KOLLO-694103 format. One record per residue: residue number from 1; x, y, z of N, C-alpha, C in turn. Coordinates in steps of 0.001 Angstrom, whole numbers, plus 500000, padded with zeros to 6 digits. Layout:
REM KOLLO-694103
PT | n | n_c1 | n_c2 | n_c3 | ca_c1 | ca_c2 | ca_c3 | c_c1 | c_c2 | c_c3
PT | NUM | X | Y | Z | X | Y | Z | X | Y | Z;
...
//
This chain:
REM KOLLO-694103
PT | n | n_c1 | n_c2 | n_c3 | ca_c1 | ca_c2 | ca_c3 | c_c1 | c_c2 | c_c3
PT | 1 | 523345 | 496042 | 501000 | 522728 | 497597 | 501407 | 523194 | 498423 | 500309;
PT | 2 | 524325 | 498327 | 499571 | 524500 | 499152 | 498467 | 523424 | 498850 | 497215;
PT | 3 | 523207 | 497748 | 497083 | 522311 | 497401 | 495928 | 520992 | 498015 | 496118;
PT | 4 | 520538 | 497962 | 497546 | 519206 | 498360 | 497867 | 519142 | 499949 | 497783;
PT | 5 | 520374 | 500492 | 498211 | 520419 | 502068 | 498172 | 520263 | 502507 | 496738;
PT | 6 | 520833 | 501586 | 495561 | 520818 | 501965 | 494179 | 519412 | 501539 | 493619;
PT | 7 | 518650 | 500858 | 494207 | 517295 | 500486 | 493767 | 516413 | 501551 | 492931;
PT | 8 | 515776 | 501116 | 491887 | 515158 | 502300 | 491190 | 513931 | 502980 | 492088;
PT | 9 | 513394 | 502185 | 492959 | 512271 | 502639 | 493606 | 512877 | 503761 | 494561;
PT | 10 | 514071 | 503257 | 495376 | 514529 | 504182 | 496390 | 515010 | 505429 | 495791;
PT | 11 | 515646 | 505330 | 494479 | 516228 | 506603 | 493762 | 514902 | 507482 | 493292;
PT | 12 | 513797 | 506775 | 492958 | 512633 | 507524 | 492697 | 512093 | 508487 | 493899;
PT | 13 | 512218 | 507705 | 495105 | 511722 | 508323 | 496318 | 512528 | 509205 | 497080;
PT | 14 | 513838 | 509488 | 496442 | 514977 | 510201 | 497202 | 514621 | 511643 | 497456;
PT | 15 | 513909 | 512273 | 496615 | 513453 | 513762 | 496831 | 512524 | 513799 | 498042;
PT | 16 | 511666 | 512797 | 498471 | 510916 | 512974 | 499516 | 511217 | 511956 | 500713;
PT | 17 | 512476 | 511417 | 500656 | 512871 | 510509 | 501756 | 512628 | 510957 | 503015;
PT | 18 | 513095 | 512249 | 503358 | 513145 | 512605 | 504735 | 511762 | 512771 | 505385;
PT | 19 | 510703 | 512991 | 504528 | 509311 | 513151 | 504955 | 508795 | 511749 | 505084;
PT | 20 | 509105 | 510934 | 504314 | 508524 | 509506 | 504532 | 509331 | 508814 | 505631;
PT | 21 | 510545 | 509011 | 506047 | 511172 | 508557 | 507267 | 510269 | 509090 | 508349;
PT | 22 | 510024 | 510474 | 508306 | 509381 | 511009 | 509534 | 507882 | 510499 | 509617;
PT | 23 | 507135 | 510255 | 508554 | 505883 | 509821 | 508628 | 506032 | 508229 | 509235;
PT | 24 | 507175 | 507527 | 508817 | 507221 | 506200 | 509178 | 507311 | 506197 | 510690;
PT | 25 | 508039 | 507086 | 511198 | 508340 | 507176 | 512676 | 507166 | 507506 | 513403;
PT | 26 | 506333 | 508403 | 513036 | 505110 | 508780 | 513582 | 504198 | 507720 | 513653;
PT | 27 | 504235 | 506904 | 512604 | 503272 | 505764 | 512535 | 503562 | 504716 | 513487;
PT | 28 | 504902 | 504605 | 513763 | 505348 | 503513 | 514778 | 504779 | 504078 | 516230;
PT | 29 | 504957 | 505337 | 516375 | 504481 | 505911 | 517711 | 503005 | 505720 | 517697;
PT | 30 | 502291 | 506025 | 516748 | 500923 | 505858 | 516770 | 500424 | 504644 | 517045;
PT | 31 | 500933 | 503491 | 516248 | 500644 | 502070 | 516569 | 500852 | 501602 | 518044;
PT | 32 | 501864 | 502106 | 518458 | 502222 | 501632 | 519930 | 501311 | 502235 | 520900;
PT | 33 | 500996 | 503513 | 520703 | 500120 | 504384 | 521507 | 498643 | 503766 | 521391;
PT | 34 | 498348 | 503301 | 520223 | 497005 | 502676 | 520076 | 496802 | 501293 | 520790;
PT | 35 | 497796 | 500681 | 521195 | 497898 | 499499 | 522013 | 497734 | 499744 | 523486;
PT | 36 | 498124 | 500969 | 523948 | 498263 | 501338 | 525328 | 496892 | 501085 | 526063;
PT | 37 | 495829 | 501554 | 525344 | 494505 | 501453 | 526077 | 494135 | 499976 | 526168;
PT | 38 | 494456 | 499000 | 525153 | 494027 | 497668 | 525375 | 494956 | 496974 | 526591;
PT | 39 | 496153 | 497453 | 526637 | 496863 | 496938 | 527841 | 496356 | 497545 | 529142;
PT | 40 | 495806 | 498774 | 528964 | 495128 | 499401 | 530196 | 493992 | 498606 | 530666;
PT | 41 | 493169 | 498055 | 529807 | 492088 | 497254 | 530066 | 492560 | 495948 | 530865;
PT | 42 | 493642 | 495510 | 530468 | 494089 | 494247 | 531306 | 494524 | 494686 | 532614;
PT | 43 | 495209 | 495950 | 532748 | 495694 | 496218 | 533966 | 494490 | 496627 | 534964;
PT | 44 | 493537 | 497270 | 534385 | 492389 | 497547 | 535155 | 491627 | 496397 | 535763;
PT | 45 | 491677 | 495321 | 534842 | 491151 | 494075 | 535359 | 491795 | 493459 | 536420;
PT | 46 | 493054 | 493491 | 536410 | 493917 | 493006 | 537532 | 493796 | 493838 | 538829;
PT | 47 | 493464 | 495055 | 538599 | 493323 | 495893 | 539730 | 491776 | 495760 | 540440;
PT | 48 | 490896 | 495729 | 539570 | 489420 | 495639 | 540074 | 488799 | 494346 | 540349;
PT | 49 | 489319 | 493420 | 539518 | 488567 | 491903 | 539784 | 488775 | 491446 | 541150;
PT | 50 | 489869 | 491723 | 541952 | 489908 | 491284 | 543313 | 489007 | 491749 | 544248;
PT | 51 | 488287 | 492925 | 543824 | 487359 | 493477 | 544665 | 486196 | 492622 | 544693;
PT | 52 | 485945 | 491824 | 543795 | 484809 | 490842 | 543934 | 484951 | 489850 | 544935;
PT | 53 | 486079 | 489547 | 545389 | 486217 | 488573 | 546533 | 486480 | 489352 | 547961;
PT | 54 | 486184 | 490537 | 547896 | 486281 | 491420 | 549120 | 487598 | 492306 | 549407;
PT | 55 | 488488 | 491987 | 548453 | 489777 | 492661 | 548595 | 489741 | 494163 | 548260;
PT | 56 | 490535 | 494904 | 548942 | 490565 | 496418 | 548678 | 491037 | 496743 | 547180;
PT | 57 | 490599 | 497896 | 546737 | 490987 | 498228 | 545325 | 491959 | 499544 | 545445;
PT | 58 | 493068 | 499412 | 544713 | 494025 | 500504 | 544607 | 493477 | 501640 | 543622;
PT | 59 | 492760 | 502518 | 544301 | 492032 | 503406 | 543387 | 493052 | 504266 | 542563;
PT | 60 | 494153 | 504709 | 543410 | 495229 | 505653 | 542766 | 495825 | 504924 | 541534;
PT | 61 | 496106 | 503568 | 541764 | 496568 | 502953 | 540695 | 495755 | 502796 | 539311;
PT | 62 | 494452 | 502545 | 539743 | 493448 | 502427 | 538681 | 493456 | 503728 | 537870;
PT | 63 | 493302 | 504924 | 538535 | 493177 | 506142 | 537753 | 494312 | 506543 | 536977;
PT | 64 | 495680 | 506113 | 537484 | 496799 | 506280 | 536746 | 496633 | 505397 | 535319;
PT | 65 | 496116 | 504206 | 535376 | 495988 | 503482 | 534286 | 494996 | 504072 | 533364;
PT | 66 | 493931 | 504696 | 533853 | 492842 | 505460 | 533115 | 493512 | 506504 | 532271;
PT | 67 | 494188 | 507403 | 533035 | 494615 | 508715 | 532427 | 495885 | 508377 | 531511;
PT | 68 | 496478 | 507270 | 531731 | 497629 | 506966 | 530671 | 497103 | 506469 | 529546;
PT | 69 | 495734 | 505807 | 529528 | 495249 | 505310 | 528390 | 494587 | 506431 | 527483;
PT | 70 | 494051 | 507424 | 528344 | 493538 | 508609 | 527598 | 494579 | 509514 | 526984;
PT | 71 | 495827 | 509487 | 527647 | 496891 | 510221 | 527089 | 497351 | 509578 | 525824;
PT | 72 | 497588 | 508203 | 525984 | 497956 | 507493 | 524534 | 496939 | 507674 | 523575;
PT | 73 | 495575 | 507761 | 523705 | 494726 | 507879 | 522638 | 495019 | 509171 | 522006;
PT | 74 | 495255 | 510366 | 522766 | 495524 | 511595 | 522217 | 496846 | 511663 | 521438;
PT | 75 | 497861 | 510873 | 521943 | 499060 | 510649 | 521122 | 498818 | 510074 | 519845;
PT | 76 | 498034 | 509015 | 519853 | 497788 | 508234 | 518808 | 496888 | 509153 | 517633;
PT | 77 | 496131 | 509954 | 518088 | 495467 | 510847 | 517183 | 496317 | 511986 | 516616;
PT | 78 | 497221 | 512496 | 517233 | 498050 | 513493 | 516734 | 499180 | 512868 | 515882;
PT | 79 | 499623 | 511724 | 516206 | 500723 | 511098 | 515320 | 500321 | 510556 | 514148;
PT | 80 | 498882 | 509902 | 514118 | 498434 | 509407 | 512918 | 497995 | 510558 | 511936;
PT | 81 | 497600 | 511682 | 512594 | 497342 | 512870 | 511447 | 498423 | 513445 | 511022;
PT | 82 | 499670 | 513542 | 511933 | 500768 | 513975 | 511377 | 501542 | 513087 | 510336;
PT | 83 | 501378 | 511814 | 510572 | 502023 | 510778 | 509605 | 501205 | 510868 | 508352;
PT | 84 | 499976 | 511002 | 508214 | 499093 | 511210 | 507091 | 499432 | 512428 | 506541;
PT | 85 | 499498 | 513559 | 507156 | 499802 | 514864 | 506431 | 501190 | 514884 | 505782;
PT | 86 | 502192 | 514375 | 506346 | 503564 | 514279 | 505891 | 503708 | 513388 | 504669;
PT | 87 | 502802 | 512259 | 504622 | 503048 | 511396 | 503369 | 502185 | 511906 | 502399;
PT | 88 | 501164 | 512676 | 502524 | 500398 | 513206 | 501447 | 501120 | 514369 | 500814;
PT | 89 | 501614 | 515195 | 501665 | 502525 | 516314 | 501090 | 503656 | 515885 | 500296;
PT | 90 | 504409 | 514677 | 500759 | 505536 | 514015 | 500012 | 504868 | 513499 | 498718;
PT | 91 | 503774 | 512921 | 498675 | 503093 | 512511 | 497438 | 502847 | 513542 | 496421;
PT | 92 | 502427 | 514685 | 496756 | 502063 | 515797 | 495906 | 503552 | 516256 | 495367;
PT | 93 | 504382 | 516549 | 496169 | 505783 | 516948 | 495822 | 506383 | 516049 | 494915;
PT | 94 | 506284 | 514786 | 495125 | 506969 | 513753 | 494296 | 506332 | 513719 | 492873;
PT | 95 | 504935 | 513789 | 492796 | 504212 | 513788 | 491664 | 504678 | 515081 | 490829;
PT | 96 | 504758 | 516220 | 491240 | 505169 | 517458 | 490531 | 506707 | 517202 | 489913;
PT | 97 | 507506 | 516594 | 490976 | 508928 | 516605 | 490567 | 508960 | 515529 | 489378;
PT | 98 | 508281 | 514468 | 489499 | 508400 | 513334 | 488423 | 507981 | 513952 | 487073;
PT | 99 | 506859 | 514575 | 487055 | 506050 | 515036 | 485931 | 506942 | 516048 | 485195;
PT | 100 | 507612 | 516772 | 486052 | 508561 | 517919 | 485324 | 509771 | 517150 | 484665;
PT | 101 | 510262 | 516097 | 485271 | 511249 | 515424 | 484841 | 510991 | 514712 | 483445;
PT | 102 | 509825 | 514144 | 483597 | 509274 | 513299 | 482387 | 509081 | 514409 | 481082;
PT | 103 | 508427 | 515420 | 481417 | 508033 | 516412 | 480236 | 509340 | 516957 | 479856;
PT | 104 | 510321 | 517295 | 480695 | 511728 | 517789 | 480262 | 512354 | 516635 | 479370;
PT | 105 | 512266 | 515470 | 479693 | 512852 | 514328 | 478964 | 512207 | 514265 | 477582;
PT | 106 | 510871 | 514265 | 477616 | 510070 | 514202 | 476215 | 510399 | 515333 | 475468;
PT | 107 | 510764 | 516575 | 475953 | 511190 | 517566 | 475145 | 512418 | 517504 | 474475;
PT | 108 | 513294 | 516541 | 474918 | 514635 | 516344 | 474267 | 514629 | 515142 | 473341;
PT | 109 | 513631 | 514365 | 473319 | 513825 | 513034 | 472493 | 513497 | 513374 | 471133;
PT | 110 | 514055 | 512714 | 470226 | 513906 | 513004 | 468666 | 512442 | 512615 | 468427;
PT | 111 | 511976 | 513207 | 467443 | 510500 | 512914 | 466903 | 510236 | 511479 | 466484;
PT | 112 | 511387 | 510812 | 466145 | 511281 | 509394 | 465676 | 510610 | 508751 | 466740;
PT | 113 | 511011 | 509062 | 468032 | 510691 | 508218 | 469170 | 509008 | 508375 | 469395;
PT | 114 | 508520 | 509593 | 469014 | 506965 | 509585 | 469148 | 506310 | 508943 | 467968;
PT | 115 | 506870 | 508895 | 466797 | 506264 | 508170 | 465666 | 506345 | 506615 | 465883;
PT | 116 | 507305 | 506208 | 466582 | 507208 | 504813 | 466969 | 506299 | 504441 | 468095;
PT | 117 | 505855 | 505353 | 468754 | 504850 | 505173 | 469953 | 503564 | 505979 | 469683;
PT | 118 | 502625 | 505668 | 470509 | 501340 | 506402 | 470429 | 501182 | 507321 | 471614;
PT | 119 | 500200 | 508264 | 471493 | 499880 | 509146 | 472590 | 499400 | 508418 | 473780;
PT | 120 | 498844 | 507329 | 473739 | 498205 | 506607 | 474855 | 499536 | 506151 | 475760;
PT | 121 | 500735 | 505715 | 475105 | 501851 | 505203 | 475812 | 502447 | 506369 | 476700;
PT | 122 | 502495 | 507650 | 475992 | 502900 | 508807 | 476542 | 502106 | 509379 | 477688;
PT | 123 | 500663 | 509237 | 477614 | 499908 | 509750 | 478468 | 500051 | 508719 | 479809;
PT | 124 | 500212 | 507451 | 479533 | 500298 | 506518 | 480623 | 501503 | 506710 | 481366;
PT | 125 | 502560 | 507185 | 480829 | 503939 | 507306 | 481560 | 503794 | 508570 | 482246;
PT | 126 | 503219 | 509685 | 481712 | 503265 | 511059 | 482580 | 502177 | 511075 | 483522;
PT | 127 | 500906 | 510522 | 483297 | 499858 | 510703 | 483910 | 499509 | 509422 | 484958;
PT | 128 | 499327 | 508370 | 484227 | 498839 | 507127 | 484942 | 499919 | 506603 | 485898;
PT | 129 | 501152 | 506311 | 485260 | 502149 | 505815 | 486139 | 502589 | 506666 | 487340;
PT | 130 | 502711 | 508004 | 487147 | 502976 | 508751 | 488293 | 501767 | 508775 | 489357;
PT | 131 | 500548 | 508772 | 488742 | 499502 | 508799 | 489782 | 499460 | 507365 | 490468;
PT | 132 | 499939 | 506351 | 489842 | 499920 | 505169 | 490644 | 500740 | 505224 | 491772;
PT | 133 | 501907 | 506099 | 491829 | 502665 | 506068 | 492872 | 501933 | 506710 | 494252;
PT | 134 | 500657 | 507245 | 493962 | 500097 | 508015 | 495178 | 499836 | 506984 | 496231;
PT | 135 | 499371 | 505755 | 496018 | 498968 | 504930 | 497039 | 500347 | 504528 | 497918;
PT | 136 | 501328 | 504221 | 497024 | 502573 | 503939 | 497603 | 503033 | 504851 | 498731;
PT | 137 | 503270 | 505944 | 498141 | 503864 | 507156 | 498982 | 502876 | 507609 | 500038;
PT | 138 | 501471 | 508015 | 499738 | 500657 | 508516 | 500691 | 499992 | 507527 | 501707;
PT | 139 | 500017 | 506204 | 501236 | 499301 | 505239 | 502215 | 499948 | 503952 | 502555;
PT | 140 | 500721 | 503425 | 501517 | 501357 | 502252 | 501751 | 502427 | 502042 | 502690;
PT | 141 | 503208 | 503328 | 502993 | 504334 | 503495 | 503944 | 503659 | 503364 | 505334;
PT | 142 | 502619 | 504143 | 505524 | 501772 | 504118 | 506784 | 501293 | 502700 | 507122;
PT | 143 | 500485 | 502172 | 505987 | 499870 | 500852 | 506324 | 500911 | 499660 | 506548;
PT | 144 | 501916 | 499692 | 505746 | 503026 | 498630 | 505985 | 503696 | 498803 | 507218;
PT | 145 | 503864 | 500090 | 507676 | 504574 | 500205 | 509039 | 503700 | 499711 | 510130;
PT | 146 | 502321 | 500176 | 510094 | 501483 | 499654 | 511166 | 501317 | 498234 | 511045;
PT | 147 | 501348 | 497597 | 509923 | 501125 | 496023 | 509697 | 502330 | 495465 | 510417;
PT | 148 | 503470 | 496013 | 510386 | 504712 | 495406 | 510804 | 504766 | 495563 | 512348;
PT | 149 | 504530 | 496922 | 512784 | 504739 | 497304 | 514264 | 503632 | 496706 | 515061;
PT | 150 | 502403 | 496540 | 514609 | 501256 | 496097 | 515633 | 501562 | 494648 | 515933;
PT | 151 | 501705 | 493564 | 515102 | 501895 | 492354 | 515466 | 503147 | 492050 | 516240;
PT | 152 | 504312 | 492899 | 515966 | 505580 | 492621 | 516627 | 505292 | 493120 | 518169;
PT | 153 | 504662 | 494166 | 518382 | 504456 | 494768 | 519800 | 503472 | 493848 | 520469;
PT | 154 | 502531 | 493383 | 519850 | 501669 | 492424 | 520380 | 502239 | 491179 | 520920;
PT | 155 | 502963 | 490663 | 519956 | 503726 | 489415 | 520182 | 504825 | 489468 | 521471;
PT | 156 | 505381 | 490729 | 521523 | 506292 | 490901 | 522687 | 505473 | 490858 | 523999;
PT | 157 | 504356 | 491613 | 523974 | 503503 | 491782 | 525109 | 502975 | 490355 | 525531;
PT | 158 | 502534 | 489610 | 524532 | 502064 | 488218 | 524778 | 503137 | 487306 | 525443;
PT | 159 | 504347 | 487357 | 525047 | 505345 | 486539 | 525439 | 505751 | 487015 | 526891;
PT | 160 | 505585 | 488257 | 527315 | 505533 | 488680 | 528606 | 504460 | 488211 | 529497;
PT | 161 | 503190 | 488046 | 528965 | 502154 | 487678 | 529770 | 501877 | 486170 | 529730;
PT | 162 | 502154 | 485522 | 528518 | 502086 | 484012 | 528437 | 502960 | 483346 | 527257;
PT | 163 | 504014 | 483071 | 527306 | 504757 | 482498 | 526189 | 504096 | 481311 | 525415;
PT | 164 | 503476 | 480580 | 526041 | 502671 | 479371 | 525138 | 501596 | 480013 | 524330;
PT | 165 | 500854 | 481004 | 524928 | 499846 | 481709 | 524096 | 500556 | 482474 | 523042;
PT | 166 | 501662 | 483086 | 523231 | 502380 | 483827 | 522103 | 502692 | 483010 | 521018;
PT | 167 | 503195 | 481723 | 521221 | 503695 | 480776 | 520300 | 502455 | 480295 | 519504;
PT | 168 | 501303 | 480100 | 520112 | 500048 | 479703 | 519541 | 499768 | 480806 | 518367;
PT | 169 | 499834 | 481998 | 518758 | 499337 | 483141 | 517933 | 500248 | 483229 | 516540;
PT | 170 | 501475 | 482607 | 516758 | 502454 | 482548 | 515576 | 501953 | 481629 | 514391;
PT | 171 | 501261 | 480612 | 514803 | 500949 | 479679 | 513799 | 500066 | 480218 | 512737;
PT | 172 | 499096 | 480768 | 512864 | 498538 | 481482 | 511750 | 499240 | 482634 | 510872;
PT | 173 | 500171 | 483075 | 511611 | 501037 | 484002 | 510962 | 501950 | 483116 | 509958;
PT | 174 | 502496 | 482229 | 510246 | 503443 | 481383 | 509537 | 502502 | 480870 | 508148;
PT | 175 | 501265 | 480513 | 508590 | 500305 | 479888 | 507406 | 500089 | 481104 | 506475;
PT | 176 | 499890 | 482332 | 507111 | 499665 | 483381 | 506109 | 500843 | 483725 | 505373;
PT | 177 | 502037 | 483638 | 505804 | 503306 | 483805 | 504898 | 503396 | 482878 | 503905;
PT | 178 | 502946 | 481743 | 504157 | 503060 | 480486 | 503234 | 502046 | 480919 | 502072;
PT | 179 | 500746 | 481335 | 502450 | 499793 | 481710 | 501447 | 500401 | 482882 | 500606;
PT | 180 | 501019 | 483922 | 501345 | 501433 | 485066 | 500580 | 502532 | 484672 | 499498;
PT | 181 | 503320 | 483625 | 499858 | 504380 | 483390 | 499010 | 503816 | 482632 | 497716;
PT | 182 | 502633 | 481639 | 498102 | 502086 | 480965 | 497006 | 501509 | 481956 | 495953;
PT | 183 | 500750 | 482907 | 496558 | 500101 | 484002 | 495771 | 500941 | 484795 | 494781;
PT | 184 | 502189 | 484843 | 495375 | 503258 | 485877 | 494625 | 504094 | 485017 | 493679;
PT | 185 | 503859 | 483746 | 493441 | 504605 | 483131 | 492412 | 504490 | 483675 | 491121;
PT | 186 | 505697 | 483851 | 490513 | 505644 | 484593 | 489174 | 505284 | 485940 | 489045;
PT | 187 | 505106 | 486552 | 490194 | 504436 | 488008 | 490205 | 505241 | 489035 | 489357;
PT | 188 | 506574 | 489025 | 489173 | 507272 | 489853 | 488397 | 506861 | 489739 | 486929;
PT | 189 | 506780 | 488674 | 486351 | 506338 | 488538 | 485022 | 504892 | 488993 | 484939;
PT | 190 | 503874 | 488484 | 485999 | 502525 | 489035 | 485764 | 502374 | 490434 | 485815;
PT | 191 | 503220 | 491144 | 486627 | 503204 | 492666 | 486859 | 503740 | 493330 | 485450;
PT | 192 | 504623 | 492727 | 484970 | 505111 | 493364 | 483651 | 504092 | 493104 | 482376;
PT | 193 | 503399 | 492026 | 482554 | 502377 | 491701 | 481489 | 501240 | 492506 | 481646;
PT | 194 | 500866 | 492779 | 483056 | 499726 | 493878 | 483437 | 500069 | 495150 | 482782;
PT | 195 | 501209 | 495619 | 483037 | 501613 | 497031 | 482686 | 501567 | 497103 | 481159;
PT | 196 | 501989 | 496037 | 480452 | 501879 | 496209 | 478961 | 500506 | 496075 | 478459;
PT | 197 | 499804 | 495477 | 479045 | 498300 | 495247 | 478721 | 497690 | 496559 | 479039;
PT | 198 | 497993 | 497089 | 480115 | 497365 | 498420 | 480442 | 497708 | 499427 | 479440;
PT | 199 | 499013 | 499502 | 478947 | 499420 | 500371 | 478126 | 498678 | 500202 | 476768;
PT | 200 | 498576 | 498999 | 476184 | 497822 | 498714 | 474987 | 496326 | 499193 | 475053;
PT | 201 | 495770 | 498930 | 476163 | 494377 | 499247 | 476416 | 494263 | 500932 | 476315;
PT | 202 | 495168 | 501601 | 476984 | 495119 | 503097 | 476870 | 495308 | 503598 | 475563;
PT | 203 | 496294 | 502926 | 474799 | 496561 | 503464 | 473442 | 495301 | 503181 | 472555;
PT | 204 | 494692 | 502009 | 472569 | 493501 | 501754 | 471787 | 492313 | 502701 | 472114;
PT | 205 | 492171 | 503065 | 473431 | 491209 | 503937 | 473745 | 491463 | 505420 | 473330;
PT | 206 | 492797 | 505768 | 473380 | 493131 | 507180 | 472853 | 492993 | 507295 | 471230;
PT | 207 | 493187 | 506166 | 470635 | 493028 | 506137 | 469163 | 491494 | 506206 | 468819;
PT | 208 | 490607 | 505644 | 469545 | 489272 | 505688 | 469388 | 488585 | 507043 | 469557;
PT | 209 | 489082 | 507742 | 470718 | 488469 | 508996 | 471132 | 489430 | 510254 | 470338;
PT | 210 | 490784 | 510008 | 470281 | 491363 | 511203 | 469787 | 491374 | 511190 | 468239;
PT | 211 | 491347 | 510132 | 467704 | 491216 | 510143 | 466077 | 489778 | 509906 | 465597;
PT | 212 | 488757 | 510197 | 466531 | 487436 | 509660 | 466070 | 486936 | 510441 | 464643;
PT | 213 | 487472 | 511705 | 464465 | 487248 | 512405 | 463134 | 487644 | 511568 | 462078;
PT | 214 | 489101 | 511151 | 462128 | 489516 | 510581 | 460897 | 488853 | 509090 | 460762;
PT | 215 | 488665 | 508512 | 461917 | 488039 | 507167 | 461755 | 486653 | 507153 | 461131;
PT | 216 | 485827 | 508239 | 461408 | 484510 | 508384 | 460819 | 484682 | 508805 | 459282;
PT | 217 | 485621 | 509624 | 459002 | 485844 | 510188 | 457704 | 486016 | 508908 | 456684;
PT | 218 | 487079 | 508039 | 457145 | 487407 | 506992 | 456206 | 486662 | 505668 | 456412;
PT | 219 | 485434 | 505856 | 457222 | 484581 | 504841 | 457496 | 485246 | 503685 | 458240;
PT | 220 | 486105 | 503884 | 459094 | 486896 | 502690 | 459674 | 486247 | 502587 | 461218;
PT | 221 | 484994 | 503005 | 461448 | 484386 | 502945 | 462813 | 484430 | 501505 | 463412;
PT | 222 | 483884 | 500578 | 462535 | 483738 | 499145 | 463026 | 485060 | 498645 | 463379;
PT | 223 | 486015 | 498918 | 462312 | 487350 | 498413 | 462635 | 487984 | 498862 | 463956;
PT | 224 | 487826 | 500191 | 464175 | 488385 | 500791 | 465348 | 487807 | 500255 | 466610;
PT | 225 | 486553 | 499970 | 466598 | 485774 | 499512 | 467748 | 486172 | 497981 | 467980;
PT | 226 | 486285 | 497336 | 466904 | 486724 | 495863 | 466973 | 488215 | 495753 | 467672;
PT | 227 | 489033 | 496588 | 467285 | 490430 | 496594 | 467895 | 490214 | 496987 | 469449;
PT | 228 | 489538 | 497966 | 469709 | 489333 | 498327 | 471208 | 488690 | 497005 | 471941;
PT | 229 | 487711 | 496428 | 471424 | 487086 | 495356 | 471975 | 487936 | 494135 | 472145;
PT | 230 | 488783 | 493855 | 471116 | 489779 | 492806 | 471261 | 490777 | 493098 | 472382;
PT | 231 | 491372 | 494344 | 472352 | 492349 | 494678 | 473394 | 491694 | 494560 | 474806;
PT | 232 | 490401 | 495036 | 474988 | 489752 | 494926 | 476224 | 489485 | 493415 | 476661;
PT | 233 | 489085 | 492663 | 475727 | 488838 | 491267 | 475910 | 490207 | 490673 | 476404;
PT | 234 | 491094 | 490865 | 475675 | 492307 | 490200 | 476063 | 492902 | 490669 | 477478;
PT | 235 | 492710 | 491963 | 477765 | 493063 | 492397 | 479118 | 492186 | 491787 | 480069;
PT | 236 | 491007 | 491672 | 479838 | 490229 | 490988 | 480885 | 490572 | 489530 | 481047;
PT | 237 | 490797 | 488842 | 479821 | 491262 | 487486 | 480144 | 492586 | 487298 | 480949;
PT | 238 | 493410 | 488269 | 480684 | 494583 | 488241 | 481561 | 494365 | 488503 | 482936;
PT | 239 | 493382 | 489387 | 483321 | 493075 | 489589 | 484785 | 492516 | 488229 | 485324;
PT | 240 | 491588 | 487774 | 484499 | 490940 | 486442 | 485001 | 491977 | 485290 | 485184;
PT | 241 | 492952 | 485163 | 484385 | 494073 | 484236 | 484562 | 494825 | 484501 | 485748;
PT | 242 | 495221 | 485860 | 486124 | 495873 | 486269 | 487345 | 495241 | 485937 | 488442;
PT | 243 | 493814 | 486170 | 488462 | 493169 | 486002 | 489627 | 493058 | 484303 | 490080;
PT | 244 | 492948 | 483638 | 488907 | 493054 | 482071 | 489062 | 494315 | 481635 | 489650;
PT | 245 | 495296 | 482421 | 489166 | 496847 | 481941 | 489619 | 496967 | 482270 | 490997;
PT | 246 | 496430 | 483399 | 491549 | 496791 | 483837 | 493043 | 495749 | 483439 | 493986;
PT | 247 | 494491 | 482908 | 493505 | 493321 | 482849 | 494438 | 493700 | 481867 | 495642;
PT | 248 | 494301 | 480699 | 495300 | 494426 | 479545 | 496485 | 495384 | 480352 | 497530;
PT | 249 | 496399 | 481038 | 497040 | 497318 | 481679 | 497995 | 496640 | 482774 | 498878;
PT | 250 | 495959 | 483626 | 498138 | 495385 | 484759 | 498883 | 494114 | 484156 | 499842;
PT | 251 | 493438 | 483272 | 499450 | 492440 | 482611 | 500237 | 493049 | 482154 | 501541;
PT | 252 | 494281 | 481250 | 501345 | 494847 | 480701 | 502518 | 495349 | 481792 | 503494;
PT | 253 | 495962 | 483014 | 502844 | 496412 | 484038 | 503615 | 495382 | 484802 | 504391;
PT | 254 | 494210 | 485100 | 503644 | 493086 | 485725 | 504411 | 492565 | 484934 | 505515;
PT | 255 | 492522 | 483629 | 505215 | 491767 | 482780 | 506347 | 492831 | 482676 | 507517;
PT | 256 | 493924 | 482555 | 507188 | 494936 | 482237 | 508327 | 495104 | 483735 | 509249;
PT | 257 | 495337 | 484720 | 508484 | 495568 | 486070 | 509261 | 494336 | 486435 | 509899;
PT | 258 | 493117 | 486377 | 509208 | 491928 | 486836 | 509784 | 491471 | 485933 | 511160;
//
C-alpha cells in the first residue's frame, strides 16, 4: 500500500485526487443506474407474461417498475454528466499545474542541459507529454470504472437469477484476460522504446522546421530531409513490430470479450 501511494503516477495526480475520486464514485452510481431499466424489463416480463394464460396482472407493481426505471435513467444522465465534468476540470487544472512546474524547473537548469538536448525534447516534455495525460484523467478513470463496475454488477445479478448461466458468462472473461496478458508481454520495454522514438521524431521535425533557414543557407536540405525520413521510417518499423507482437493477444481478447 505504501509503495502504491508513492508511485509516480499517484504522486502526479495528487493535486486533483479529490475530484477524480468523486468522478469515480459518480461513475459507479451511473453504471448501476444504467442497469436498472434492463432489470426492469425482466421484472415487467415476470409481471405481464402470466396474463397470456389468463392470470391477472398486478398493475400497480408494473407501474412501480416502470417509474423506477425512468428515475434510474434520470439518475444515470445526471451522474454521468457530473462525472465527466469533474474529470475534465481536473484534467485542465492538472495540465496547468504540471506545465508551471516544468517551466519553473527549466528556468533553473544550467544552459549546458539545453546544449545537450534539442528543442524537440523540451517541447515534447512540456507540451506533448502533459497533453497525453488528458485521456488518462478526463476519460480513462470513467471508462475503467464503468468497465469494472458493469460486469461485476451483472455477474452478481446473474448469480441471483441463475448460477449456472453466471458461470458460463465467466468463460469468455477468463479467455479475454489471457489474451490481455499475451498482448502485454514486454509492454514496459515497448512503451519506453515508443517514447524514445517519439522524442527522436519530434526532434527531427523541429530541426527541419525551426532551422530551415540555416539548412537552406548551407545547402543541407537533402541531408536534413534524409534524417527526417530515416527517423520516420524507423519509428514506423517499430510500430509495425509492436502490432505484430501484440496482434494475437489483442485478437483473442476482442473475440472473447465481444
